[in-house]
N, C-alpha and C positions, 0 to 999 in steps of 0.2 A: 094217523091212518099207518099202520105197518105194513109192509108188503114184502113177502120173500121171494126169490126167484129160485126156483127148484127144477133139476133136470139131470139127465147123464152128462157125464165129462163129453166134452168138445160139441155141444148142440147148438153152440153160441151165446150162452148165457151172458158170457161177459161183455159181448156186442150189444145185447140188449139193456142189459146193465147201462152201459155207456151211454146209449140213447137215450133213456127213460132220465138218468141222472144229468144230464147235459156234461158228460167228461168231467164231473166233479166228485170226488170220493176220499174218504178216509180208510187206510189199510189199516188192521189191527189183528193181532194175533188172537185166535179163539183160547180161552183160558186153559192153561197146563199144556198147551200144544206150540207147533212152529206153525199149524194151519192158517192161512191167510183168510181174513173175513173183509169184504170190501161193504161198505155203507155208504150211503149217498141220499140226498134229497132230491124230490121229484114234485112237481105239481102238474096233478092231473085233474081237470075239469074242476079247477079251484079247491081239491083237494090237498093239503100238503101232507106228503107221503115220505116217508123212511122207506128206502129200498137196500134189503140187506140179499147180497150175492152170496149164497149157500152152496159150499164147495159140491162139485161134481158127485154124483153118486147111482148107483144101478138100482138099488134098493135100501129100504131103511134099515136093515140086518148086516150091514157091509163089514169086512175087517180091517181093512186099513184104516189109517187114522182119520183121511179126509171124509170116508164115507160115514166113520162113527161120529164125528163131529156134524155132520151132514145130518144125522139121525136123532141127534141130540137136540138140536136148534129146531127141527119139525116138529119131534114129539114133546116139547115145553109148550108149545102151543101158544108163544109169548109173541103172536102176530095176528093181524086181522085178516089177511088174503094171501093166497097163494097163487103165484105164477108160474104154472108148470110149463116150463120149456121143453118143446119136441122136437126132435129133428124129422123134418118131413121124409127123410130117405129111409128112417129106420123106424117107422112108427109102431112097428111089430113089438121090437127089442123095447123102447121106450114106454110103452103101456103099462109094463108091468109096475114101475115105479108110479105111474099115473093110478093104479087100481090101488095101490098101498096109500096114497095120498088121500083119495076119495074116502077112505075107512078113517083118516084122521079126524075127518067132519068139518073142517074148516071152507068158506067159501074159496072157490079157486075159479080159473080160467087157463085154458090151453093156448098157449103162444108157438104155433106150428113154424120154426124158421127152417132156411134154407130151402123154401118153397121153388125157388129159380133153378137150383140143382137139380132137385126132385123132377122137375118139368124137363130139364136136360135130359135126364137118366130116362124120361119115359114113364114117369111114376104119376099117375093121376088121383087125386085124394079127394072125395065127396065131403066137403067140410060140413055142409048142411045134415048128411046121415050120421056123422061124426059126433054131431051135437046130438041129435036125436038119442042115439042109443046110448052115450055116455051121460049127457044129463049135464054137459058142462058147455059154457060157450067157448067157441072156437075161433082163433084169430090168426088167420095164416099172414107171415110177415116175412121179407127179405131185411133182415136187421140192419147189414153192411150198407145198404142204400136205404133204409129208412122207409122200405114201402110197406104199407099196411097197418102202421102207428096212427095214422089219421083215422082209421075206422074204428081201431080200439079206443082213441081219445073221444070220439062220439059217442061213444056207448059204453063208455066207464062208468059215468055219473049214475046212470040207471042201475049198473051191475055194482057199484057201491051201496047204493040206497039200499037195495032187495037184501044185499048180501047173503043169495041162496046157496044151501048146501047142494053139491053134485047130487043129483037125483037118477041114475043109469037107471035103464030098461033090463037089468039083468041082477041077480044075486050074486057078491064078490065072493067066493068061497075060501077058506081058509088054507087049501092043500095048494101049493105052487103049480102042479100039475095040473090041476083043475082051473086055475087061473090062466094059464098058457094055452088051455083048449078054450077059453072066452075069448082070450086076446087073437088068437088063430081065427077063429069066427068073427070076429068086430075086423081084423083086417081082411079078411076076404071080402066082407060088405062094401069096406070103405075105401079100398084101394084097388088100382087097376094098373099094371104095369105093361108097357107095349116094347116090342124090341128096336133098339136103336142102335147104330153104331158107334163104338166108342170114342169118345172126343179126344182131344190132344192132352188134355190133362191127365184122362183116364188111362191112357198109353204111359206117360209119365209115372201114373202111380204103379203101374205094372211093374216097369223098368227099376222102380225104388225099393219094389219088396220082392223081386226075383233076386235070389243070393248071387247068382253068376254077374249081375250087373248093378245091383245093390251095392256091394262092397265096394268096388271101385267108384262109384257115384258118392258114397258115402265118405270116401278118403278124399276126394274133390271138395265135397261142401265142407268139412273139417277144415283141410287147408286153407281153403276162402273163407272161412269164419275166421281162422286164425289171423290170416292176412289182413282182414278187415279190421279186426279189433286192433291188432297192432298199429295199422298205419293209423286208425282215427286216433289211439290213444296216444300215440308219440308226436302227432302232428298237434294235439293238443296242447302237449306237453313244452315241446322243443319251439313253437311258433306264436304260443298264445300265454299258456298259462305260467312258464318258466319266466320267458322276457317280462311280463307284468309284474311278478312277484319281486324280482331282482330288480327292475327299474324302477318301480314306482312304491311298492310296499317297502323293500328292506330301508330305502333311503330314511323312510320316516320312522323306522324303529330304531336305526342307529342314531337320528337325532333325537328320540325320545330316550334312549339308554345313554347319551351324552350327559343327560341332565340327573342322573342317578351318580351318587357317589359311591365309590368301590368299596366293597361289603358285600356282606351275606345276603340282606335283601334284593342288591341288584344281580346276585348269583341266581337266587331262586327265580326272578322274573326271566332274566335275560340268559343265564347260564354262563359257565367260562366261555365258551366260545359263542357269540351271537349268530354266526353262520349257520344257514340251514344245513342238516346232515352232518355239520362239524361238532354241534355240540347240543344239548337237550333242551333248548328255551321254549315253554310252550307257544311263545309268540312267533317263533320262525320255524323250527322244526315241526313243532305242534301243528301248526297251520300248512306247512310245506307238505309234510308227508300225505294226509288225508286229502288236501285240494289239488295240490299239483302232480304230485306221486301215483297215488291211488285212483282217484275220481274221474280221471280221464278214461283208465282202464274199465272202470265199474260202469261208466258211460257208454262207451263203446261195446262193451259186452252185453249191455241190455238192449242197445240197438239190436245186435245179431241175433239174440235170445228171442226178442218180440219179434223180430221177423220171421224165425223159423217156426214160433209158435203159430202166428197168425197164417201163414202157408198152409201148416200141417205136417212139417216135415219132421219136427222132433220124435213122434212115435214111431216113425218108420226107422229111424238112426237108432232108437231105444231096442226094436225088436230085432235088426240087424246086429247088435252089439251082445244080445243077450246071452248068447252060448260062452262067448269068449269071457263075458263078465261073471258068470256062474262059479268058473274056475278059480276066481279069486274070492267069492264068497258075496258077489252082488248080483243084482239082476240089471238089465239092458240099461235102465236109467242111470245107474251108476258111472257110466260111461262119461255122461255128460258133465259131471264137477272136473273129472279128470280132464277132458279135453278142454274145458273153458278155463282150468288153474294154467295150460301151457302160456297162456298170455299172462295173467295176473292170479295170484292165489286168491285173493278177496272177492271176487265174483265168483269164482269156482267155490269158495265157502259157502257163498250164498246159496247158490244152487245146489247145495245140500239139502236143503228143504224138500227138493222133489222125491228123496230117499224116506223110506217110511220108518224103520227100526233104528233104534241107535247103534246096534252092531253094525248095519251097512252103512253109517254115518260115521262110525269109528275107523272101520276098514276103510272107506272111502278118502277120508281126511287123512289118513297116515300116509295112503298110496299117493295122495295128491301132493304132498310136500315131498316125496321120497322119489317118485317115478321119474321126475323132470324138472330144471329150474326153470322160472317163468321167463318170459321172454328177454327182460332187460338183463338177467342172469347168465342168461345164454350169450346175448350180445357182448357181455364182458368176459366170459370166458372165450369166444372166439378172439377178442381183440388182446387178450393176455397170452394167449399162446399161439397169435399171429405168426412171431417169427420163428415158430417150429412147422415142420410138415404136418399137413393138415390131418394125419391120421392120428396124432396125439390128442386132437380136441376130439375127435370123433371116439376115442377110446373112452375119454371122461364121459363124456354123454352116452355110451353104449352102459359104461359101468354102472351110472346112477341108474339108468332104466333096468339093469340087472339086478340091482339091489332093491328097487322098488317093487320088483315082482316077487323076490325071495321073500320081502318082509309081508307081502301082502299075502302069500301062500300060507306062512306062518301064521298071522291073524285068523286065517279063515278056518286052521284046525285048532288054534289055542281058544279063539271066542266060540263059546256054544252058540249054537243057534244055524240057521240055513236061510240062505237066499229063497224067498217065495219065488215060486214061477210067475212069469210075467203074463199077465191076462189082460191086455187092453184093446180098445178099440183104435183102429187105425182108421182117421176120419180122411175126407176127400180133400184134396188141394183145394186152396182158395186163394184168390186174390185179397193182398193184405188191405186193409183201410187205413189211411194216414192219420185220420184222426185217433183212431184206436191203438195205434203204434206210439204217438204221443202221449196219449192219456196213459199207457202203461209205462212208459219212460219215465214220467213224471211221478208217477207212483212209485216206483220201483227207487228212483234217484231220491226223491224225499227221504225214504224208507232207510236208504243209506246214511245220508246226511244226520238225521235223529237218531239213527241206533250205533252205528259204528264209530263215527268221528268222536263222540264225547268219550268214548273208551281209549282210542287213540291219544287224545290231548290229555288225558287221564293218567295214562299210562307213561309218555313222554315226561310228564311233570313227576311222576314218582322215581323215574329213571335219573332226573336230573337231582334230585335230592341225595340219590344214592351216590350220584357222582360228586356231588360237592363235597359228602361226607366220607369219600374215599374208599366206599364200600366196593364201587367196580375196579378201583385200581387194585385193592386187597385182592378179590378173586382172580384177577388177571395174573398178580404174583403169584398165587397159590396153585393156577394152572398152567403156568408158564414150564415148569418142568416138565410135566406131564406131556404137554406138546411137543417138548425135546426129546424126551427118552422114548417115547412110545412110537411119534410118529416121524422124530427126527427132523422137526423145524425149528427154526429160531425161536427163542424165547420172546422175542417181540412179536411175533405173529399172534401170541396170544391175546392181546391187547386188541387186535382186529377183530379176532373171532369173540371175546366180549362184548364188543361193540358192534358187531357186524350185522347183527339181527335188527339194527335200527334200518339199515338200506344194505341189503345183502349184495346187491351189484356193486354199489360203492365199495363195499369191503372186498370185494375180489379184487378191484383197480387196486386198490390200496396194497395190495400184493407188491405190485411193481418196485417200489422204492428198497425192497429188501434184497434185491439182485438173487432170487432165488432159483436154484437148479429147475430142470426140466421137470426131474421127479418132484420135487417139493412143490412146485406151484400146479401140477397134476394133482396131487394129494391134498393140497389147500385147497383148490377147486370144488373138488368132491365134498370135503367134508364143510365148507362155508354154505355149501348148497342143502347138503342133508342134515346139519344136526340141528337146527331149529327153525321156525318160519321167521319170515321177517314181522317187526314190532306190528305192525296194521292187521297182518294176519293173526297175530296172537290175540289180539284183543277182539276182532270180528268173529275170529273163532269161538273165543270166550261167551261173547254175547249170543252165539248161534247155537252152541251145545252145550253150555253152563262148564264150570269150574272142575267138575270130576273128570269129565272126558276130555278136555283142554289137556289136563294134567297127565292121564294117560297118554294122551297122544304125542305131546311134548318130550316125555318120559320115554316112550318107546322109540320115537325119532332120535333122540339123544344115544340111545343105547345102539341103537343099528348103526347110524353114523361113527360111532368110535369103535365098532368091531369092525366094522368094513373098511373103516380110514386105516386101520392096522394092517386088515389083508391085503388092502390096496397098496399101502407102502413096502409089505413084504414081496408082493407079485413085481413091482417097479423095478425093486432092489435088484430083482432078478435079471429081467428083461431089460432095464434100462441102464 
């Protein structure tokens, strides 16, 4: 028995899915897209069922990627039952999709979610009358608390055995205007609204959508999220993962390496320098980068993202930032990858999935790498410039931000297309469900481990081979004179630049032994931040957007970095 969960965005499908499948699921991309499809197993009254969570859609002819995927899955009819999930707070809007699903001609039931919130708002629904009019069995539930599912399980066996097609007491017209007339008539018969004073959460909703209060609130949320991501990520690195890696894992690897004779094979396995981040061994750096450096920030990012999703704040943030984002070729959701990239670029790249077009993803990815350094890089810039007045550190960071904005304006003009207007539902605030948070965290973390880490390890292995055969050394010598003549930097810094993308914050700290002047330090810091993403980001970007877009993003960023490094050097030569 195959069941698909279908409904508008933000109706609570994921919570229903989690409850039915027992918080176990497999996430996969729909063929040819980056749209996630969740599949899980459920046992309902002795029936072994496969449950598929179809992407949220408002109708079967939607234009964005998620709605197109949903429409394809539903129209293929490769399933036995439809569970149409409807928000009890917005049944009038939800019923348009319900009418389209009835026309599909598959057995279906209605699951009315958020009935507790509807009741608190003074919305009363006559479920029996809705059943009679629509010809579909209706089950009111509170998915977050599991209320109502016992009634579903009692009757589901009979529903499965009969497999009746919906038989509404009206003819469904082809014209959408006529459909809305019928929906209005149905709603007026089954729904009654009584006046109630706004609750505390409704007052918060007003504060977070009114521009004069919403923008300061958004800044507080962003700063808090940023702080939480940094705190959790750095705590995991400094107090758990790094000590475990260096105290327990590294001694084993060093002992293993001692049993190998010096030679090419040993260099391929352990590299010329076995120390993590100092060499390119897949057994040390290959594991240290994804598990110790990147995973903690990915983990902490997904904790914050899941919390903001379940509370219902992300759509509000997207709407508030929509006007600003349009200036640089994005809509409101384009701001989320940029914000998340402030902590670590890898989770920022993963969040590019919420953008619809390749154009928006390319602009957002380029801007993410240019507009600001990640948190570890920022910390190292503060550290290396700490012996000088704070104003010089601020100048570097402001110049990075300025370059990112200029580059985004350029991309917006050059890359054909426009950012679509942002039309979206702003859901009510909800109390997050702990089990649901853990479920999403598990799914997303597992996805990172399976998708990103093989690319990072494979990339480090390839770079190790290039290092063994002196290709990196050749490149470093080739570019050394350029750094010296164009940017007035010591030739030796070219080696740091060539290897800096492995761990860019470490590369910034490696500038210290060269005793550079203030101007050279400022120029070097900017170039190391802007010229190329770190290794982990490169391979995750390749995994998410493909080699063509990755090549364009890297090439554009390198060109921008070289041009504006040259200009920065000239400016500082005059004023410092």
